[in-house]
C-alpha positions in Angstrom: 33.4 -72.6 67.1 35.6 -69.6 67.5 36.5 -68.6 71.0 35.6 -65.1 72.1 38.5 -62.8 72.2 39.3 -61.6 75.7 40.7 -58.1 75.8 42.2 -56.9 79.0 41.6 -53.4 80.5 45.3 -52.6 80.1 45.2 -53.6 76.3 42.0 -51.4 75.8 43.6 -48.3 77.3 46.9 -48.7 75.4 44.9 -49.1 72.2 42.7 -46.0 73.0 45.7 -44.0 73.9 47.7 -44.7 70.7 44.7 -44.2 68.6 44.0 -40.9 70.1 47.7 -39.7 69.8 47.6 -41.0 66.1 44.5 -39.0 65.3 45.8 -35.8 67.0 49.1 -35.9 65.2 47.8 -36.8 61.8 45.2 -34.1 62.0 47.7 -31.5 63.0 50.0 -32.6 60.0 47.0 -32.4 57.7 46.0 -28.9 58.9 49.6 -27.6 58.6 49.9 -29.1 55.0 46.4 -27.9 54.0 47.8 -24.7 52.2 49.9 -27.0 50.0 46.9 -29.1 49.0 44.3 -26.3 49.0 43.6 -26.7 45.2 42.8 -30.4 45.4 41.1 -30.1 48.9 43.2 -33.2 49.9 42.9 -34.5 53.5 45.3 -37.3 54.2 44.7 -37.7 58.0 41.5 -40.0 57.7 42.9 -42.3 55.2 46.2 -42.9 57.2 44.3 -43.5 60.3 41.9 -46.0 58.7 45.0 -47.8 57.3 46.8 -47.9 60.8 43.5 -49.3 62.4 43.2 -51.9 59.7 46.9 -52.9 60.1 46.3 -53.1 63.8 43.8 -55.8 63.2 42.3 -55.8 66.7 38.6 -54.6 67.4 38.4 -50.9 67.9 36.7 -50.4 71.3 34.3 -47.7 72.3 36.9 -46.0 74.4 39.2 -45.9 71.4 36.4 -44.1 69.3 35.8 -41.7 72.1 39.5 -40.9 72.6 40.0 -40.6 68.8 37.3 -38.0 68.7 38.9 -36.2 71.6 42.4 -36.3 69.7 40.8 -34.9 66.5 39.2 -32.0 68.6 42.5 -31.2 70.4 44.3 -31.0 67.2 41.9 -28.2 65.8 41.7 -26.4 69.1 45.5 -26.4 69.4 45.9 -24.7 66.0 43.4 -22.0 67.0 40.0 -23.2 65.6 36.8 -22.0 67.2 35.5 -24.6 69.6 32.2 -25.0 67.6 34.0 -25.6 64.3 36.6 -27.8 66.1 33.7 -30.1 67.3 31.9 -30.2 64.1 35.1 -31.0 62.1 36.1 -33.6 64.6 32.8 -35.3 64.4 32.7 -35.2 60.6 36.2 -36.8 60.5 35.4 -39.4 63.1 32.3 -40.4 61.2 34.2 -40.8 58.0 36.9 -42.9 59.7 34.3 -45.0 61.4 32.4 -45.7 58.0 35.6 -46.7 56.2 36.8 -48.9 59.0 33.4 -50.7 59.4 33.1 -51.3 55.7 36.7 -52.7 55.3 36.9 -54.5 58.6 33.4 -55.8 59.3 31.0 -55.7 56.3 33.5 -56.0 53.5 36.8 -57.2 54.9 40.0 -57.3 52.8 40.7 -61.0 52.7 43.6 -60.6 50.1 45.3 -57.3 49.2 46.7 -58.7 46.1 43.6 -58.7 43.9 41.7 -56.0 42.0 38.7 -56.8 44.1 40.6 -55.5 47.2 41.3 -52.2 45.6 37.8 -51.7 44.3 36.5 -52.4 47.9 38.9 -49.7 49.2 37.8 -47.2 46.6 34.1 -47.7 47.4 34.8 -47.6 51.1 36.7 -44.4 50.7 34.1 -42.8 48.6 31.3 -43.7 51.1 33.6 -42.3 53.9 34.2 -39.2 51.9 30.5 -38.6 51.3 29.7 -39.0 55.0 32.5 -36.7 56.1 31.3 -33.8 53.7 27.6 -34.4 54.4 28.1 -34.3 58.3 30.3 -31.3 57.8 27.5 -29.5 56.0 24.8 -30.5 58.4 26.9 -29.3 61.6 27.9 -26.1 59.9 31.5 -26.9 59.9 31.8 -26.0 56.2 29.7 -23.4 54.5 30.4 -23.1 50.7 29.3 -20.0 48.9 25.9 -20.2 47.3 27.0 -19.3 43.9 29.2 -22.4 43.6 27.5 -24.8 45.9 27.6 -27.9 43.8 31.1 -27.4 42.5 32.4 -27.1 46.1 30.4 -30.1 47.4 31.6 -32.3 44.6 35.1 -30.9 44.9 35.2 -31.6 48.7 33.9 -35.2 48.2 36.5 -35.8 45.5 39.2 -34.3 47.7 38.3 -36.5 50.6 38.1 -39.6 48.4 41.4 -38.7 46.9 43.1 -38.9 50.3 41.8 -42.6 50.6 42.8 -43.4 47.1 46.3 -42.1 47.7 47.2 -43.3 51.1 45.1 -46.2 52.1 46.6 -49.1 49.9 50.2 -48.0 50.3 49.7 -47.9 54.2 48.3 -51.3 54.1 51.0 -52.7 51.8 53.9 -51.5 54.0 56.1 -54.5 55.0 55.9 -55.7 58.5 52.7 -56.4 60.3 50.0 -57.2 57.7 46.3 -56.6 58.2 44.0 -59.4 59.2 43.4 -61.7 56.3 46.2 -60.2 54.2 48.1 -62.7 51.9 51.6 -63.2 53.4 52.9 -65.7 50.8 55.1 -63.2 49.0 57.5 -60.7 50.3 57.9 -58.0 47.8 61.1 -56.2 47.2 61.3 -52.7 48.5 62.1 -49.5 46.7 65.5 -49.2 48.0 66.3 -52.7 47.1 65.4 -51.8 43.5 67.8 -48.8 43.5 70.7 -51.3 43.8 69.6 -53.4 40.9 70.6 -51.6 37.7 68.1 -53.1 35.3 65.3 -52.3 37.8 66.3 -48.6 38.0 65.0 -47.9 34.4 61.3 -47.6 35.1 61.9 -45.4 38.1 64.3 -43.1 36.1 61.6 -42.9 33.3 59.0 -41.9 36.0 61.1 -39.2 37.3 61.8 -37.9 33.8 58.1 -37.9 32.9 57.3 -36.0 36.1 59.9 -33.4 35.1 58.4 -33.1 31.7 55.0 -32.7 33.3 56.3 -29.5 35.0 58.4 -28.3 32.1 55.9 -28.6 29.3 52.7 -28.0 31.3 49.4 -27.6 29.5 46.2 -29.5 29.8 47.9 -32.9 28.9 50.5 -32.6 31.5 48.9 -35.2 33.7 49.1 -37.9 31.0 52.9 -37.6 30.8 53.7 -39.8 34.1 50.8 -42.0 33.4 52.7 -44.3 30.9 55.8 -44.5 33.0 53.6 -45.5 35.9 52.1 -48.4 34.1 55.5 -49.4 33.2 56.4 -49.4 36.9 53.4 -51.7 37.7 54.9 -54.3 35.2 58.5 -53.9 36.5 58.0 -53.6 40.3 56.1 -55.5 42.9 52.7 -54.3 44.2 53.7 -52.3 47.2 56.5 -50.6 45.4 54.3 -49.6 42.6 51.7 -48.3 45.0 54.2 -46.0 46.7 55.5 -44.8 43.4 52.0 -43.9 42.3 51.5 -42.2 45.7 54.7 -40.1 45.3 53.9 -39.3 41.7 50.4 -38.1 42.7 51.7 -36.0 45.6 54.4 -34.5 43.2 51.8 -33.6 40.6 49.5 -31.9 43.3 52.3 -30.0 44.9 53.8 -29.0 41.6 50.5 -27.5 40.3 49.8 -25.8 43.6 53.3 -24.3 43.7 53.0 -23.2 40.1 55.9 -25.4 38.8 53.9 -26.3 35.7 53.3 -23.8 32.8 49.5 -23.9 33.1 47.4 -21.4 31.1 45.9 -18.7 33.3 42.5 -19.6 34.7 42.8 -23.3 33.7 43.0 -24.3 37.6 41.2 -21.8 39.2 40.6 -22.7 42.9 36.8 -22.7 43.1 35.7 -24.0 39.6 35.0 -27.3 37.8 38.6 -27.3 36.7 39.7 -28.1 40.2 37.4 -31.2 40.0 39.0 -31.9 36.7 42.4 -31.9 38.3 41.2 -34.2 41.1 39.8 -36.8 38.6 43.0 -36.6 36.7 45.0 -37.4 39.8 42.5 -40.1 40.8 43.0 -41.8 37.4 46.8 -41.4 37.7 46.6 -43.4 40.9 43.7 -45.8 40.5 44.6 -47.3 37.2 48.2 -48.4 38.1 46.9 -49.7 41.5 44.3 -51.9 39.7 47.0 -53.0 37.1 49.5 -53.9 39.8 46.9 -55.9 42.0 45.7 -57.7 38.8 49.4 -58.5 38.0 50.0 -59.7 41.7 46.8 -61.9 41.7 48.1 -63.4 38.3 51.5 -64.1 39.8 49.9 -65.8 42.8 47.8 -67.9 40.5 50.8 -69.0 38.5 52.7 -69.8 41.6 49.7 -71.8 43.0 49.4 -73.7 39.6 53.2 -74.3 39.6 53.1 -75.7 43.1 50.1 -77.9 42.2 52.1 -79.3 39.3 55.4 -79.7 41.2 54.1 -81.1 44.4 52.3 -84.3 45.2 48.9 -83.4 46.4 48.7 -86.0 49.2 52.2 -85.7 50.8 53.1 -82.1 49.6 56.4 -83.6 48.6 57.9 -82.8 45.2 56.3 -84.8 42.4 58.8 -87.1 40.5 59.2 -84.9 37.5 60.0 -81.8 39.8 62.3 -83.9 41.8 64.2 -85.3 38.9 64.4 -81.8 37.3 65.8 -80.3 40.4 68.2 -83.1 41.1 69.5 -82.8 37.6 70.2 -79.1 38.1 72.1 -79.9 41.3 74.3 -82.5 39.5 75.1 -80.2 36.6 75.9 -77.2 38.6 79.0 -75.2 37.5 81.3 -75.1 39.4 80.2 -78.4 41.2 79.4 -78.6 44.9 82.7 -78.8 46.9 81.5 -81.9 48.9 79.6 -83.5 46.1 75.9 -84.6 46.2 74.1 -87.3 48.2 71.1 -89.1 47.0 68.8 -91.3 49.0 65.9 -93.6 48.2 63.4 -94.0 51.3 60.8 -96.8 51.4 58.2 -97.1 54.3 58.5 -100.6 55.5 55.7 -103.0 55.3 53.4 -100.3 53.8 51.3 -102.8 51.6 50.6 -104.9 54.7 49.5 -101.7 56.5 47.0 -100.8 53.6 45.7 -104.3 53.7 45.1 -104.3 57.5 44.0 -100.8 58.1 42.6 -99.5 54.8 43.8 -96.9 52.3 42.6 -93.9 54.5 45.2 -95.1 57.2 47.8 -95.4 54.5 47.2 -92.0 53.3 47.7 -90.8 56.9 50.9 -92.6 57.1 52.2 -91.0 53.9 51.2 -87.6 55.1 52.8 -87.9 58.4 55.9 -89.6 57.0 56.4 -86.8 54.5 55.8 -84.1 57.1 58.4 -85.6 59.5 61.1 -85.9 56.6 60.4 -82.3 55.4 60.7 -80.9 58.9 64.1 -82.8 59.4 66.0 -81.6 56.2 67.5 -78.5 55.1 65.7 -75.9 52.9 67.9 -76.5 50.0 67.3 -80.4 50.0 65.0 -81.8 47.6 62.4 -84.3 48.9 60.0 -86.0 46.3 57.7 -88.8 46.1 58.8 -91.2 43.4 55.8 -93.5 43.5 53.7 -95.3 46.1 55.6 -95.4 49.5 58.9 -94.7 47.8 60.6 -91.3 48.2 63.7 -89.7 47.1 65.9 -87.2 48.8 68.7 -85.1 47.1 71.4 -83.6 49.5 73.3 -80.9 47.6 76.9 -80.1 48.8 76.8 -83.0 51.2 79.9 -85.4 52.0 79.3 -89.1 52.2 79.8 -89.0 55.9 77.2 -86.2 56.4 74.8 -88.2 54.1 75.1 -91.3 56.4 74.5 -89.1 59.5 71.4 -87.6 57.9 70.1 -91.0 57.1 70.5 -92.2 60.6 68.7 -89.1 61.9 65.9 -89.5 59.5 65.6 -93.2 60.4 65.4 -92.2 64.1 62.7 -89.5 63.5 60.5 -91.8 61.5 61.0 -94.5 64.3 59.3 -92.0 66.8 56.2 -91.6 64.8 53.0 -92.8 66.6 49.8 -92.9 64.7 46.4 -93.8 66.3 44.0 -95.1 63.8 41.4 -97.5 64.7 42.7 -98.9 68.1 44.2 -97.7 71.3 47.5 -99.3 70.2 49.6 -96.7 68.2 50.8 -97.7 64.8 54.7 -97.4 64.6 56.5 -96.7 61.5 60.0 -97.5 60.2 61.9 -96.7 57.1 64.6 -98.4 54.9 67.1 -96.1 53.1 69.5 -96.5 50.3 72.4 -94.0 49.9 74.5 -93.2 47.0 77.1 -90.4 46.6 78.3 -89.0 43.3 81.9 -89.0 44.5 82.1 -92.6 45.6 82.5 -93.8 42.0 83.0 -92.8 38.3 80.9 -89.9 37.2 77.2 -90.9 36.7 74.0 -89.4 35.6 70.9 -89.2 37.7 69.4 -92.3 36.3 72.4 -94.3 37.3 72.6 -92.8 40.7 68.9 -93.6 41.3 69.6 -97.2 40.3 72.4 -97.5 42.7 70.3 -96.0 45.5 67.6 -98.4 44.8 70.1 -101.3 44.9 71.2 -100.0 48.3 67.6 -99.7 49.5 67.1 -103.3 48.4 70.0 -104.4 50.5 68.6 -102.6 53.6 65.3 -104.3 53.1 67.0 -107.7 52.8 68.9 -107.2 55.9 65.9 -106.7 58.0 64.6 -103.1 57.3 64.7 -100.0 59.7 68.2 -99.2 58.5 70.3 -97.6 55.8 72.8 -99.0 53.4 75.3 -97.2 51.3 76.0 -98.4 47.8 79.5 -99.5 47.1 80.3 -100.0 50.8 81.9 -103.4 51.6 79.6 -104.0 54.4 76.3 -102.5 54.9 76.2 -99.8 57.7 73.4 -100.6 60.1 71.5 -97.7 61.6 71.3 -99.3 65.0 68.1 -101.1 65.9 66.5 -104.4 65.0 63.9 -105.0 62.4 60.8 -103.2 63.3 57.7 -105.1 64.6 55.0 -105.9 62.2 52.5 -102.8 62.0 49.6 -104.9 63.2 
C-alpha cells in the first residue's frame, strides 16, 4: 500500500510561485514572438509549461493552478491587452494546459518516453488541449474570426496550438537532468554538442543544414520535403533527444524562414488566412512527427536489444555474468594490446558447504544464498571487474590490471565480506556463509590461455577447501596464504 504524500505548506507555496512566474514569462515571450509565427499561429507557451510541470513530477496543487492563471493574466495585461480579453485568453490557455497535464500525468501517464506509444499519447493530448483552448477562446469571445473564413480560421488555430505541443513537448521532456515521473533512465543519450566533436557523427547534421539551405534557396511547393530525408537520417544516426531537438530546430527554421520570406514561394501560395496556411502547418507537423516516431521506435528497439543481450549474458538468479559471457570478457582482457601494466588476476570462488545447506534448508534457501552472495561480491568489486557464475555455487572473478599482491588483498576483503552475511531463513538463528577462493595471476608463470588459468585457479580453490575452507590460496605459492580465521561452522 502506498503511503500518501505529505506536502508542506512551504513546498506548495514555492511550487505555486515558480509555476506562476514560468507561466507569466512564457506567455510574454510567446506574445512577443507572435508576429514571427503569425502564419502558422504557433503558440509555444502552453506546451513548454506542460513539459515543465511533467518534468517536475509532483502533483500540481489548486494554489498552483490559481497562481498560474494569475501569471497568464498579468502577462497579457503587461503587454497592453484589454482586461476582458486578457481574462478570456488566460482562461483558455489555463484550460488547455490543464487538459494536457491531466491526460499525461493522470489518465494516460508517460511510463516510458522511449516508445512510439509515448509520442502518440503526447500527440493526442496536445490535440485535445489545442481543441479545448480554441473552443474556450471562441466561447469567451477572446478570438473572433471573420465570418467569411470561419472554418479555415478555427482549423488553422487548432493546428497552430497543436503544432506547439508537437514541437516543444517531447524535446522539453527529453532534456538531460531530472526525468519526468516514470521515464526510462537506463540510457544516457549523447548530447548535440558531444556529437559536434565526433567527426563521423557530424555528417547527418551537416546534411540537415544543407537541406534547410536548399529549402530556402529553391523554394516552391516541395520545399518542405527537402529537410525531411535529412531528418530521417538524423534519427538513425543520433539518439532520441538529439533527434528531437534537431527536428524542433528544423521546424522552427522552416516556419521562421517562410514567414520572413527567405523561401522563393509563388505569390499567394501561403496567404495568411486561407487553407494554404493549414497546408503549411500540416507539412511542418509531418516534418516533426515522423522523425519523432521513428526515433522513439529505434530507441525502443535499442532498449529491447539491450534487455535481450543482458538476459543472454547474465544469470537470471544471481544477475552475475553467464559462463559464456564471463569467458568471452575474460578472453578479451587477456588478449588486450598493449597488455595491462600489472597483469590480470583470476579467482575461483566457491560457497562452502552449499550442498549441505540445500539438503537441510531446501532449494529456495539455496537460491536466497546464491542471490545474497552474488550481490555482496558485485557490491565489493570494481566496475571493470568481471564476475560470473560458472556453475552451481562456483563463481569466477576476473581482475584486469591488478597485481598479484592486490589480487590477494581483494580476495581477503571478499572473504571478509561474505563472512559478515547473515541470512534468516526458517529459524531465529541466522545462517552464516563463508567462501573458499583460488587465485591465479597471468604474470606468475609462463604465458597461458584462459582455460589453463581457470584450471590453475581451480587447483588453488581445491587447496583452500582441503585446508579447512573460509580462506584463499594462490596457485604457485610455496605455502598457501591463509585469509585469517578458522574453518567456518557448519551451516546448520
